[in-house]
LOGUGU-984625 format. One line per field, with one value per residue: residue number from 1; residue in three letters; x, y, z of N, C-alpha, C in turn. Coordinates in steps of 0.001 Angstrom, whole numbers. Layout:
BEGIN
num = NUM	...
residuo = ALA	...
n_east = X	...
n_north = Y	...
n_up = Z	...
ca_east = X	...
ca_north = Y	...
ca_up = Z	...
c_east = X	...
c_north = Y	...
c_up = Z	...
This chain:
BEGIN
num = 1	2	3	4	5	6	7	8	9	10	11	12	13	14	15	16	17	18	19	20	21	22	23	24	25	26	27	28	29	30	31	32	33	34	35	36	37	38	39	40	41	42	43	44	45	46	47	48	49	50	51	52	53	54	55	56	57	58	59	60	61	62	63	64	65	66	67	68	69	70	71	72	73	74	75	76	77	78	79	80	81	82	83	84	85	86	87	88	89	90	91	92	93	94	95	96	97	98	99	100	101	102	103	104	105	106	107	108	109	110	111	112	113	114	115	116	117	118	119	120	121	122	123	124	125	126	127	128	129	130	131	132	133	134	135	136	137	138	139	140	141	142	143	144	145	146	147	148	149	150	151	152	153	154	155	156	157	158	159	160	161	162	163	164	165	166	167	168	169	170	171	172	173	174	175	176	177	178	179	180	181	182	183	184	185	186	187	188	189	190	191	192	193	194	195	196	197	198	199	200	201	202	203	204	205	206	207	208	209	210	211	212	213	214	215	216	217	218	219	220	221	222	223
residuo = UNK	UNK	UNK	UNK	UNK	UNK	UNK	UNK	UNK	UNK	UNK	UNK	UNK	UNK	UNK	UNK	UNK	UNK	UNK	UNK	UNK	UNK	UNK	UNK	UNK	UNK	UNK	UNK	UNK	UNK	UNK	UNK	UNK	UNK	UNK	UNK	UNK	UNK	UNK	UNK	UNK	UNK	UNK	UNK	UNK	UNK	UNK	UNK	UNK	UNK	UNK	UNK	UNK	UNK	UNK	UNK	UNK	UNK	UNK	UNK	UNK	UNK	UNK	UNK	UNK	UNK	UNK	UNK	UNK	UNK	UNK	UNK	UNK	UNK	UNK	UNK	UNK	UNK	UNK	UNK	UNK	UNK	UNK	UNK	UNK	UNK	UNK	UNK	UNK	UNK	UNK	UNK	UNK	UNK	UNK	UNK	UNK	UNK	UNK	UNK	UNK	UNK	UNK	UNK	UNK	UNK	UNK	UNK	UNK	UNK	UNK	UNK	UNK	UNK	UNK	UNK	UNK	UNK	UNK	UNK	UNK	UNK	UNK	UNK	UNK	UNK	UNK	UNK	UNK	UNK	UNK	UNK	UNK	UNK	UNK	UNK	UNK	UNK	UNK	UNK	UNK	UNK	UNK	UNK	UNK	UNK	UNK	UNK	UNK	UNK	UNK	UNK	UNK	UNK	UNK	UNK	UNK	UNK	UNK	UNK	UNK	UNK	UNK	UNK	UNK	UNK	UNK	UNK	UNK	UNK	UNK	UNK	UNK	UNK	UNK	UNK	UNK	UNK	UNK	UNK	UNK	UNK	UNK	UNK	UNK	UNK	UNK	UNK	UNK	UNK	UNK	UNK	UNK	UNK	UNK	UNK	UNK	UNK	UNK	UNK	UNK	UNK	UNK	UNK	UNK	UNK	UNK	UNK	UNK	UNK	UNK	UNK	UNK	UNK	UNK	UNK	UNK	UNK	UNK	UNK	UNK	UNK	UNK
n_east = 1759	818	2445	3965	2277	2662	5214	4978	2906	4677	6853	5507	4723	6768	7727	6002	6724	9247	8951	8794	6774	3537	1679	-2058	-4283	-5382	-3942	-817	1639	4354	6239	8848	11104	13288	14157	12200	13176	14053	13520	11234	8721	9981	11398	10404	10113	8409	5387	3648	1076	-2693	-5314	-8997	-9954	-12167	-12952	-14021	-14963	-13000	-11074	-7673	-5520	-2797	-509	1623	4583	6474	6912	5840	5154	5306	3159	2705	715	356	-402	-257	-1894	-3096	-826	1367	3465	4993	7993	9490	9298	8681	6543	4631	1212	1508	17	-363	-148	1403	367	73	-1320	-3159	-1254	-2687	-3027	-2659	579	1154	524	1115	537	1950	12	-2963	-3551	-5510	-7627	-9449	-10247	-10363	-10215	-11452	-12130	-10262	-9804	-8773	-7179	-7883	-8607	-10593	-12916	-11489	-9541	-5803	-3431	-1419	-1107	1181	3130	4713	6887	8166	9317	11115	13690	14706	13833	10542	9226	6017	4172	821	-675	-3837	-6750	-9004	-12014	-15180	-18238	-17342	-16457	-15240	-14374	-15534	-14434	-12100	-10880	-10099	-12404	-12548	-11400	-11531	-11398	-9671	-9779	-7539	-6387	-5475	-3456	-586	-1816	-1113	-2001	-1522	-2122	-2349	-4570	-5591	-7481	-6928	-6224	-5402	-5525	-5649	-4019	-6266	-8279	-9557	-9455	-6761	-5178	-3319	-1375	-1073	-953	1997	2379	1796	3155	5143	5106	4681	7498	8913	9061	11034	12954	11637	11803	13937	14799	13521	14283	16717	15785	14166	13149
n_north = 40262	38449	37614	36241	34287	32862	31869	29785	27891	27159	26164	24007	22185	21761	20348	18340	17308	16199	13882	10496	8810	9206	8377	8996	8603	5644	8615	9401	7376	9148	11335	11642	12183	11751	9973	7759	5243	3861	935	164	1680	3896	5481	6571	5605	4888	5045	7834	8869	7558	6667	6733	3194	1392	-1821	-3275	-3133	-750	1909	2578	4662	6434	8141	8263	9316	8363	7083	4155	1593	-785	-2025	-2844	-4440	-4282	-5890	-5727	-6546	-6005	-6027	-2873	-1747	-2747	-4005	-5316	-6952	-9487	-9291	-8582	-9327	-11922	-14064	-14107	-16394	-17626	-17892	-17326	-14772	-13231	-11082	-7438	-6084	-7730	-7666	-5201	-3345	424	3104	6560	9148	9156	6490	4248	2114	-1096	-2060	-4760	-5323	-7127	-9519	-10845	-12844	-12689	-14037	-12135	-9740	-7285	-5365	-2310	-2974	-2079	-1154	-2034	-387	-957	68	-1035	212	556	1984	1358	2841	1553	106	1321	2591	3096	3701	3333	3880	2646	2164	-489	-238	-1496	-731	1939	3914	5218	8719	11195	12937	12046	10208	10792	11890	12033	9523	5816	3219	288	-3585	-5824	-8516	-10230	-11728	-13189	-14897	-18627	-20298	-21833	-21933	-22605	-21497	-19026	-17872	-16608	-14807	-11889	-9923	-6250	-3205	-1118	-2786	-3990	-7111	-8382	-9633	-11445	-8819	-7099	-8517	-9209	-7124	-7826	-9574	-8692	-7596	-9454	-10459	-8875	-9542	-10834	-9174	-7234	-9643	-9242	-7063	-7084	-9113	-8804	-7781	-9692	-11428
n_up = -1047	-2572	-4186	-2552	-1557	-3665	-3637	-2013	-3137	-5293	-4441	-3128	-4589	-6452	-4199	-4464	-6696	-7244	-5328	-4045	-3945	-2380	1033	407	2313	4373	6988	7107	9460	9251	6841	4629	2222	1286	3445	2522	1644	3776	6263	8234	8032	6066	7481	9917	12866	15103	16469	15507	15896	15561	13120	13189	11460	8989	9869	7593	4862	3473	1844	12	-365	-2658	-3832	-6800	-8314	-9901	-13515	-13981	-11114	-9178	-6307	-2976	-402	3098	6232	9349	12648	16235	17064	18604	17787	15227	14072	12762	9188	9385	11473	9672	8146	9713	12246	15709	17017	14239	12114	9184	6666	3510	2023	2126	-53	-2885	-5069	-7515	-10552	-11106	-12636	-13036	-10981	-9100	-6780	-6298	-3578	-3224	81	2064	5530	7443	5797	5397	7566	9780	13194	16157	14817	15150	16568	17501	17597	17457	14601	11997	8945	6113	3110	664	-2331	-5194	-7656	-9729	-8831	-6772	-3285	-1577	1022	3434	6409	8071	10839	12193	14525	14195	13513	13714	11526	10948	8278	5216	5826	3798	1085	1604	-261	-3478	-5763	-8315	-8707	-9881	-7318	-7193	-7266	-5682	-6378	-3561	-3247	-6623	-8602	-9292	-11138	-14004	-17548	-21312	-22487	-24536	-23165	-21079	-17584	-15583	-12807	-12769	-11875	-12370	-11821	-13718	-16206	-17816	-20804	-23137	-24482	-22556	-20123	-19886	-18350	-15916	-15601	-15145	-13201	-11047	-11225	-9610	-7351	-5834	-5325	-4058	-1019	-1389	28	1737	3932	5307	7170	8646	11657
ca_east = 1378	487	3934	4665	1541	2886	6210	4623	2854	5858	7560	4341	4721	8184	8443	5438	7730	10297	8270	8370	5342	3186	434	-2987	-5083	-5084	-3113	864	3006	4666	6850	10167	10820	14817	13967	11335	13831	14112	12300	10272	8068	10520	12497	9784	9868	7040	3632	3132	-654	-2888	-6658	-10203	-10237	-12701	-12868	-14455	-14537	-12534	-10214	-6319	-4923	-1364	-63	2797	4992	7341	5271	5475	5833	5003	3044	2541	607	203	-407	-548	-3056	-2953	1019	1135	4249	5418	9168	9992	8494	7781	5109	3169	781	1665	-271	1035	233	2336	-330	47	-2578	-2544	-1624	-3743	-3054	-1013	1840	768	1586	679	1116	1742	-941	-3254	-4153	-7037	-7971	-10533	-9418	-11635	-9510	-12373	-12250	-9025	-10074	-7557	-7919	-7934	-9058	-12290	-13432	-10970	-8245	-5260	-3239	7	-808	2533	2801	5884	6430	9036	9382	12457	14402	14816	12063	10588	8112	5765	3064	-575	-971	-4931	-7497	-9905	-13901	-16824	-19079	-16675	-16695	-13800	-14816	-16066	-13828	-11200	-10601	-10370	-13857	-12541	-10089	-11816	-10729	-9418	-10215	-6768	-6131	-4566	-1729	-1009	-2225	-281	-2299	-871	-3133	-2021	-5739	-5316	-8624	-6499	-6122	-4743	-6257	-4387	-3870	-7777	-9520	-10056	-8930	-5323	-4978	-2286	-194	-1352	-458	3630	2756	1134	4419	7120	5002	5798	8987	10066	9126	12068	13067	11206	12309	15531	15262	12866	15331	17834	15004	13109	14018
ca_north = 38777	36718	36643	35183	32722	32551	31186	28521	27400	26783	24913	22595	21449	21099	19276	16774	16511	15435	12384	9341	8468	9964	7867	9756	8377	6306	9270	8833	7822	10616	11158	12253	11714	11142	8657	6873	4191	3321	19	-108	2712	5116	5966	6732	3929	5026	5650	9319	9062	6813	6588	5640	2969	48	-2897	-3638	-2500	728	2724	3256	5986	6954	9213	7623	9992	7789	6988	2783	1566	-2032	-1687	-4484	-3510	-5338	-5289	-6424	-6930	-6665	-4917	-1855	-1216	-3465	-3090	-5936	-7323	-10779	-8838	-8835	-11040	-13284	-13875	-14053	-18006	-17933	-18350	-16700	-14595	-12878	-9189	-7112	-5935	-7675	-7107	-4671	-2581	1465	4260	7806	9609	8864	4941	4001	545	-1288	-3063	-5797	-6254	-8235	-10697	-11643	-14111	-12855	-14170	-10868	-8446	-6862	-3861	-1792	-3576	-1573	-1981	-898	-465	-941	72	-1010	568	144	2846	1127	3317	995	-437	2444	2296	3975	3331	3973	3142	3192	1612	-978	-212	-2148	280	3201	4438	6281	10530	12083	13389	11297	10031	12025	11560	11119	7685	4510	2782	-1226	-4412	-5985	-9773	-10525	-12330	-13431	-16731	-19599	-21443	-22301	-22510	-22389	-21332	-17426	-16226	-16881	-13291	-11413	-8869	-4852	-2056	-654	-3956	-5102	-8218	-8546	-10912	-11033	-7860	-6770	-9690	-8726	-5863	-8610	-10708	-7901	-7569	-10410	-10836	-7919	-9877	-10819	-7801	-6740	-10225	-9362	-5790	-7494	-10210	-8156	-7418	-10754	-11950
ca_up = -416	-3604	-4004	-1220	-1496	-5148	-3314	-1517	-3704	-5821	-3052	-2924	-6319	-6052	-3247	-4841	-8442	-5855	-4231	-4684	-4067	-1073	1253	789	3142	5462	7603	6938	10527	8690	5624	4429	934	1529	4518	1704	1652	4758	5992	7252	7229	5959	8716	11427	14044	16502	16422	15871	15456	14855	13152	12840	10107	8797	9902	7045	3228	3248	946	718	-1449	-2410	-5198	-7392	-9465	-11309	-14670	-13868	-10065	-8836	-5279	-2424	939	3874	7370	10914	13581	17096	17505	19070	16992	14532	13325	11257	8189	10494	12005	9422	7366	10843	13692	17470	16595	13884	10938	7698	5833	2268	1427	2153	-1873	-3944	-6246	-8684	-11251	-11019	-13685	-12313	-10469	-7904	-7269	-5043	-3636	-2626	966	3728	6227	8538	4563	5469	8555	10932	14731	17075	14381	16119	16768	18399	17835	16522	13202	11238	7238	5492	1350	-244	-3559	-6397	-9064	-10128	-8518	-5125	-2443	-882	2365	4564	7381	8762	12218	12757	15104	13060	13864	13004	10954	10588	7310	5031	5736	2957	917	2039	-1045	-4439	-6462	-9745	-9783	-9632	-6619	-7860	-7083	-6489	-5815	-2152	-4337	-7795	-8945	-9859	-11954	-15603	-18571	-22362	-22731	-24741	-22415	-19487	-17675	-14488	-12445	-12824	-11411	-13108	-11194	-14827	-16293	-18722	-21287	-24288	-24234	-20909	-19115	-19741	-17104	-14921	-14888	-14409	-11313	-10249	-10964	-8654	-5611	-5361	-4619	-2531	-882	-633	1302	3266	4517	5977	8491	9825	13032
c_east = 612	1622	4509	3999	2126	3653	5889	3781	3546	6782	6491	4177	6062	8166	7458	6049	8527	10303	9096	7132	4329	1479	-468	-3646	-4955	-3964	-1200	1229	3941	5669	8153	10528	12433	15336	13141	11906	14348	13561	12262	9126	9002	10657	11789	9736	8748	5898	3623	1194	-1306	-4805	-7809	-9527	-11095	-12099	-13605	-14520	-13883	-11991	-8623	-5968	-3426	-1216	1130	3482	6138	6515	5209	5909	4702	4666	2676	1771	-155	-477	-1047	-991	-2412	-1291	502	2254	4980	7099	10218	9272	7874	6768	3841	2740	962	993	258	1237	1087	1533	-658	-1111	-1936	-1987	-2446	-4519	-2197	-798	901	1304	741	1084	1268	568	-1697	-3487	-5158	-7306	-9046	-9828	-10400	-10766	-9941	-12038	-10939	-8941	-9330	-8102	-7502	-7740	-10136	-12056	-12626	-9839	-6884	-4212	-2484	-759	744	2314	3948	6233	8251	8728	10592	13851	15217	13391	11959	8945	7294	4730	2068	-717	-2876	-5085	-8638	-11399	-14625	-17415	-18626	-16499	-15150	-14167	-15334	-15127	-11768	-10242	-10795	-11518	-13545	-11312	-11259	-11204	-11151	-9546	-8788	-6085	-5077	-3016	-1704	-1019	-1144	-1055	-1950	-2214	-2186	-3517	-5559	-6757	-7763	-5811	-6008	-5282	-4727	-5016	-5471	-8624	-9934	-9098	-7709	-5629	-3890	-1051	-729	-526	679	3340	2308	2451	5436	6793	5259	6819	10089	9771	10230	12739	12857	11279	13598	15374	14429	13539	15700	17285	13820	13570	13838
c_north = 37420	36929	35836	34126	32132	31191	29694	27778	26328	25511	23869	21709	20783	20161	17672	16478	15056	14070	11475	8650	9151	8995	8849	9594	6499	7442	8501	8793	9279	10089	12066	11302	11154	9733	7235	4941	2806	2134	-136	385	3642	6102	6533	5338	4177	5597	7129	9491	8050	6504	5980	4511	1688	-575	-3950	-3079	-1059	417	2569	4061	6493	7602	8457	9079	9533	7224	5273	2432	324	-1388	-3107	-3626	-4494	-5048	-5666	-5774	-7571	-5899	-4308	-1003	-2222	-3116	-4020	-6646	-9197	-10962	-9105	-9777	-12121	-12820	-13660	-15539	-18538	-18077	-17286	-16314	-13710	-11396	-7913	-6209	-6221	-7335	-6866	-3751	-1073	2241	5507	7900	9463	7171	4794	2396	436	-2786	-3769	-6193	-7025	-9733	-11577	-12933	-13547	-13045	-12849	-9221	-8192	-5762	-3453	-1654	-2724	-2366	-1233	-1236	-202	-675	128	-440	506	968	2698	1270	2988	1096	225	2221	3067	3541	3874	3448	3431	2299	514	-372	-249	-979	1549	2889	5787	7183	10585	12652	12801	10717	10701	11240	11595	10363	7183	4221	1094	-1514	-5456	-7507	-10318	-11456	-12989	-14447	-17385	-20325	-21290	-22758	-21841	-22036	-19513	-16444	-16423	-15477	-13397	-10084	-7439	-3929	-1425	-1630	-4640	-6492	-7500	-9892	-10116	-9962	-7186	-8085	-9483	-7012	-6459	-9167	-10017	-7568	-7626	-10876	-9635	-8303	-10184	-10246	-7431	-8354	-10180	-7996	-6399	-8267	-9905	-7947	-8365	-11019	-13373
c_up = -1625	-4125	-3526	-1523	-2969	-4854	-3083	-2557	-4787	-5460	-3146	-3915	-6339	-5626	-3817	-6304	-8044	-5235	-4657	-5248	-2215	-1001	1548	2034	3586	6069	7441	8462	10547	7533	5404	3524	717	2182	3903	1604	2744	5759	7404	7636	7252	6267	9539	11717	14899	16015	16358	16272	14472	14843	13050	11203	9919	9438	9057	5767	3816	1650	980	-493	-1415	-3860	-5728	-8437	-9630	-12536	-14731	-12294	-9530	-6757	-4392	-996	1946	5646	8891	12108	14979	17668	17287	17863	16144	13920	12858	10516	8488	10732	11269	8605	8012	11819	14908	17691	15589	12260	10272	6683	5118	2839	2021	923	-1910	-4438	-7316	-9568	-11426	-12255	-12549	-12474	-9531	-7893	-5902	-4947	-3006	-1183	1606	4674	6847	6995	5229	6693	9859	12599	15325	16288	14858	16562	18089	18586	16902	15372	13103	9575	6391	3916	1552	-1630	-4221	-7187	-9974	-10342	-6797	-4416	-2049	543	3546	4880	7261	10088	12696	13955	13734	14042	13248	12678	10624	9469	6675	5325	4312	2054	1041	937	-2449	-4808	-7373	-9844	-8563	-8237	-7276	-7116	-6901	-5656	-5030	-2601	-5881	-7987	-10119	-10915	-13268	-16274	-19672	-23078	-23147	-23843	-21277	-18916	-16212	-13820	-12810	-12368	-11374	-12726	-12417	-14966	-17264	-19247	-22619	-23563	-22815	-19974	-18905	-18861	-15717	-13908	-14885	-13170	-10897	-9751	-10124	-7493	-5701	-5016	-3668	-1435	50	215	2588	3949	5799	7218	8954	10833	12706
């Protein structure tokens, strides 16, 4: 029995090592490492589960298995099963709103983000509204996707233990700043939630430079 348990554990560790990234919370629509390259939800085209998620302050956690990766998180609100990128960050009336988490770079390991869907002031985002959270990830070998289908609940809190207790959740700006300045004090947000300047700024600039690759991947699926 010990030998069998060891084989199971080894198999799990091998699967994790081969993964590009996994969505830890909220619950993923589905995970297939080989299909993560398939827009818009990593090869899972239909809603298979829908879990409660805070309308207010909440957290999202992923685990990255690349040395460095760029992440963008978007949300579609009030759509039962979004099938195109144009349904994310846009209301039914055509009004756009910022990403839930703007472009940022993360190292290998767990990454946690503080989010608040209510702060985006989306028309129709109320208690009981369905939403889909989209993780767009690039570890340097192509753009990958995963989705989480949720129901927004006012006053709901992230369950204890859903987020790893040994990591700090970061506050990432919803969009990169377009303000330029020659001052040496200029800073920008990083995945750690702290400001970056000097040599650290190159990481933020590199992150923004990958916007084009995301948009090229998305353009083929826009209606």
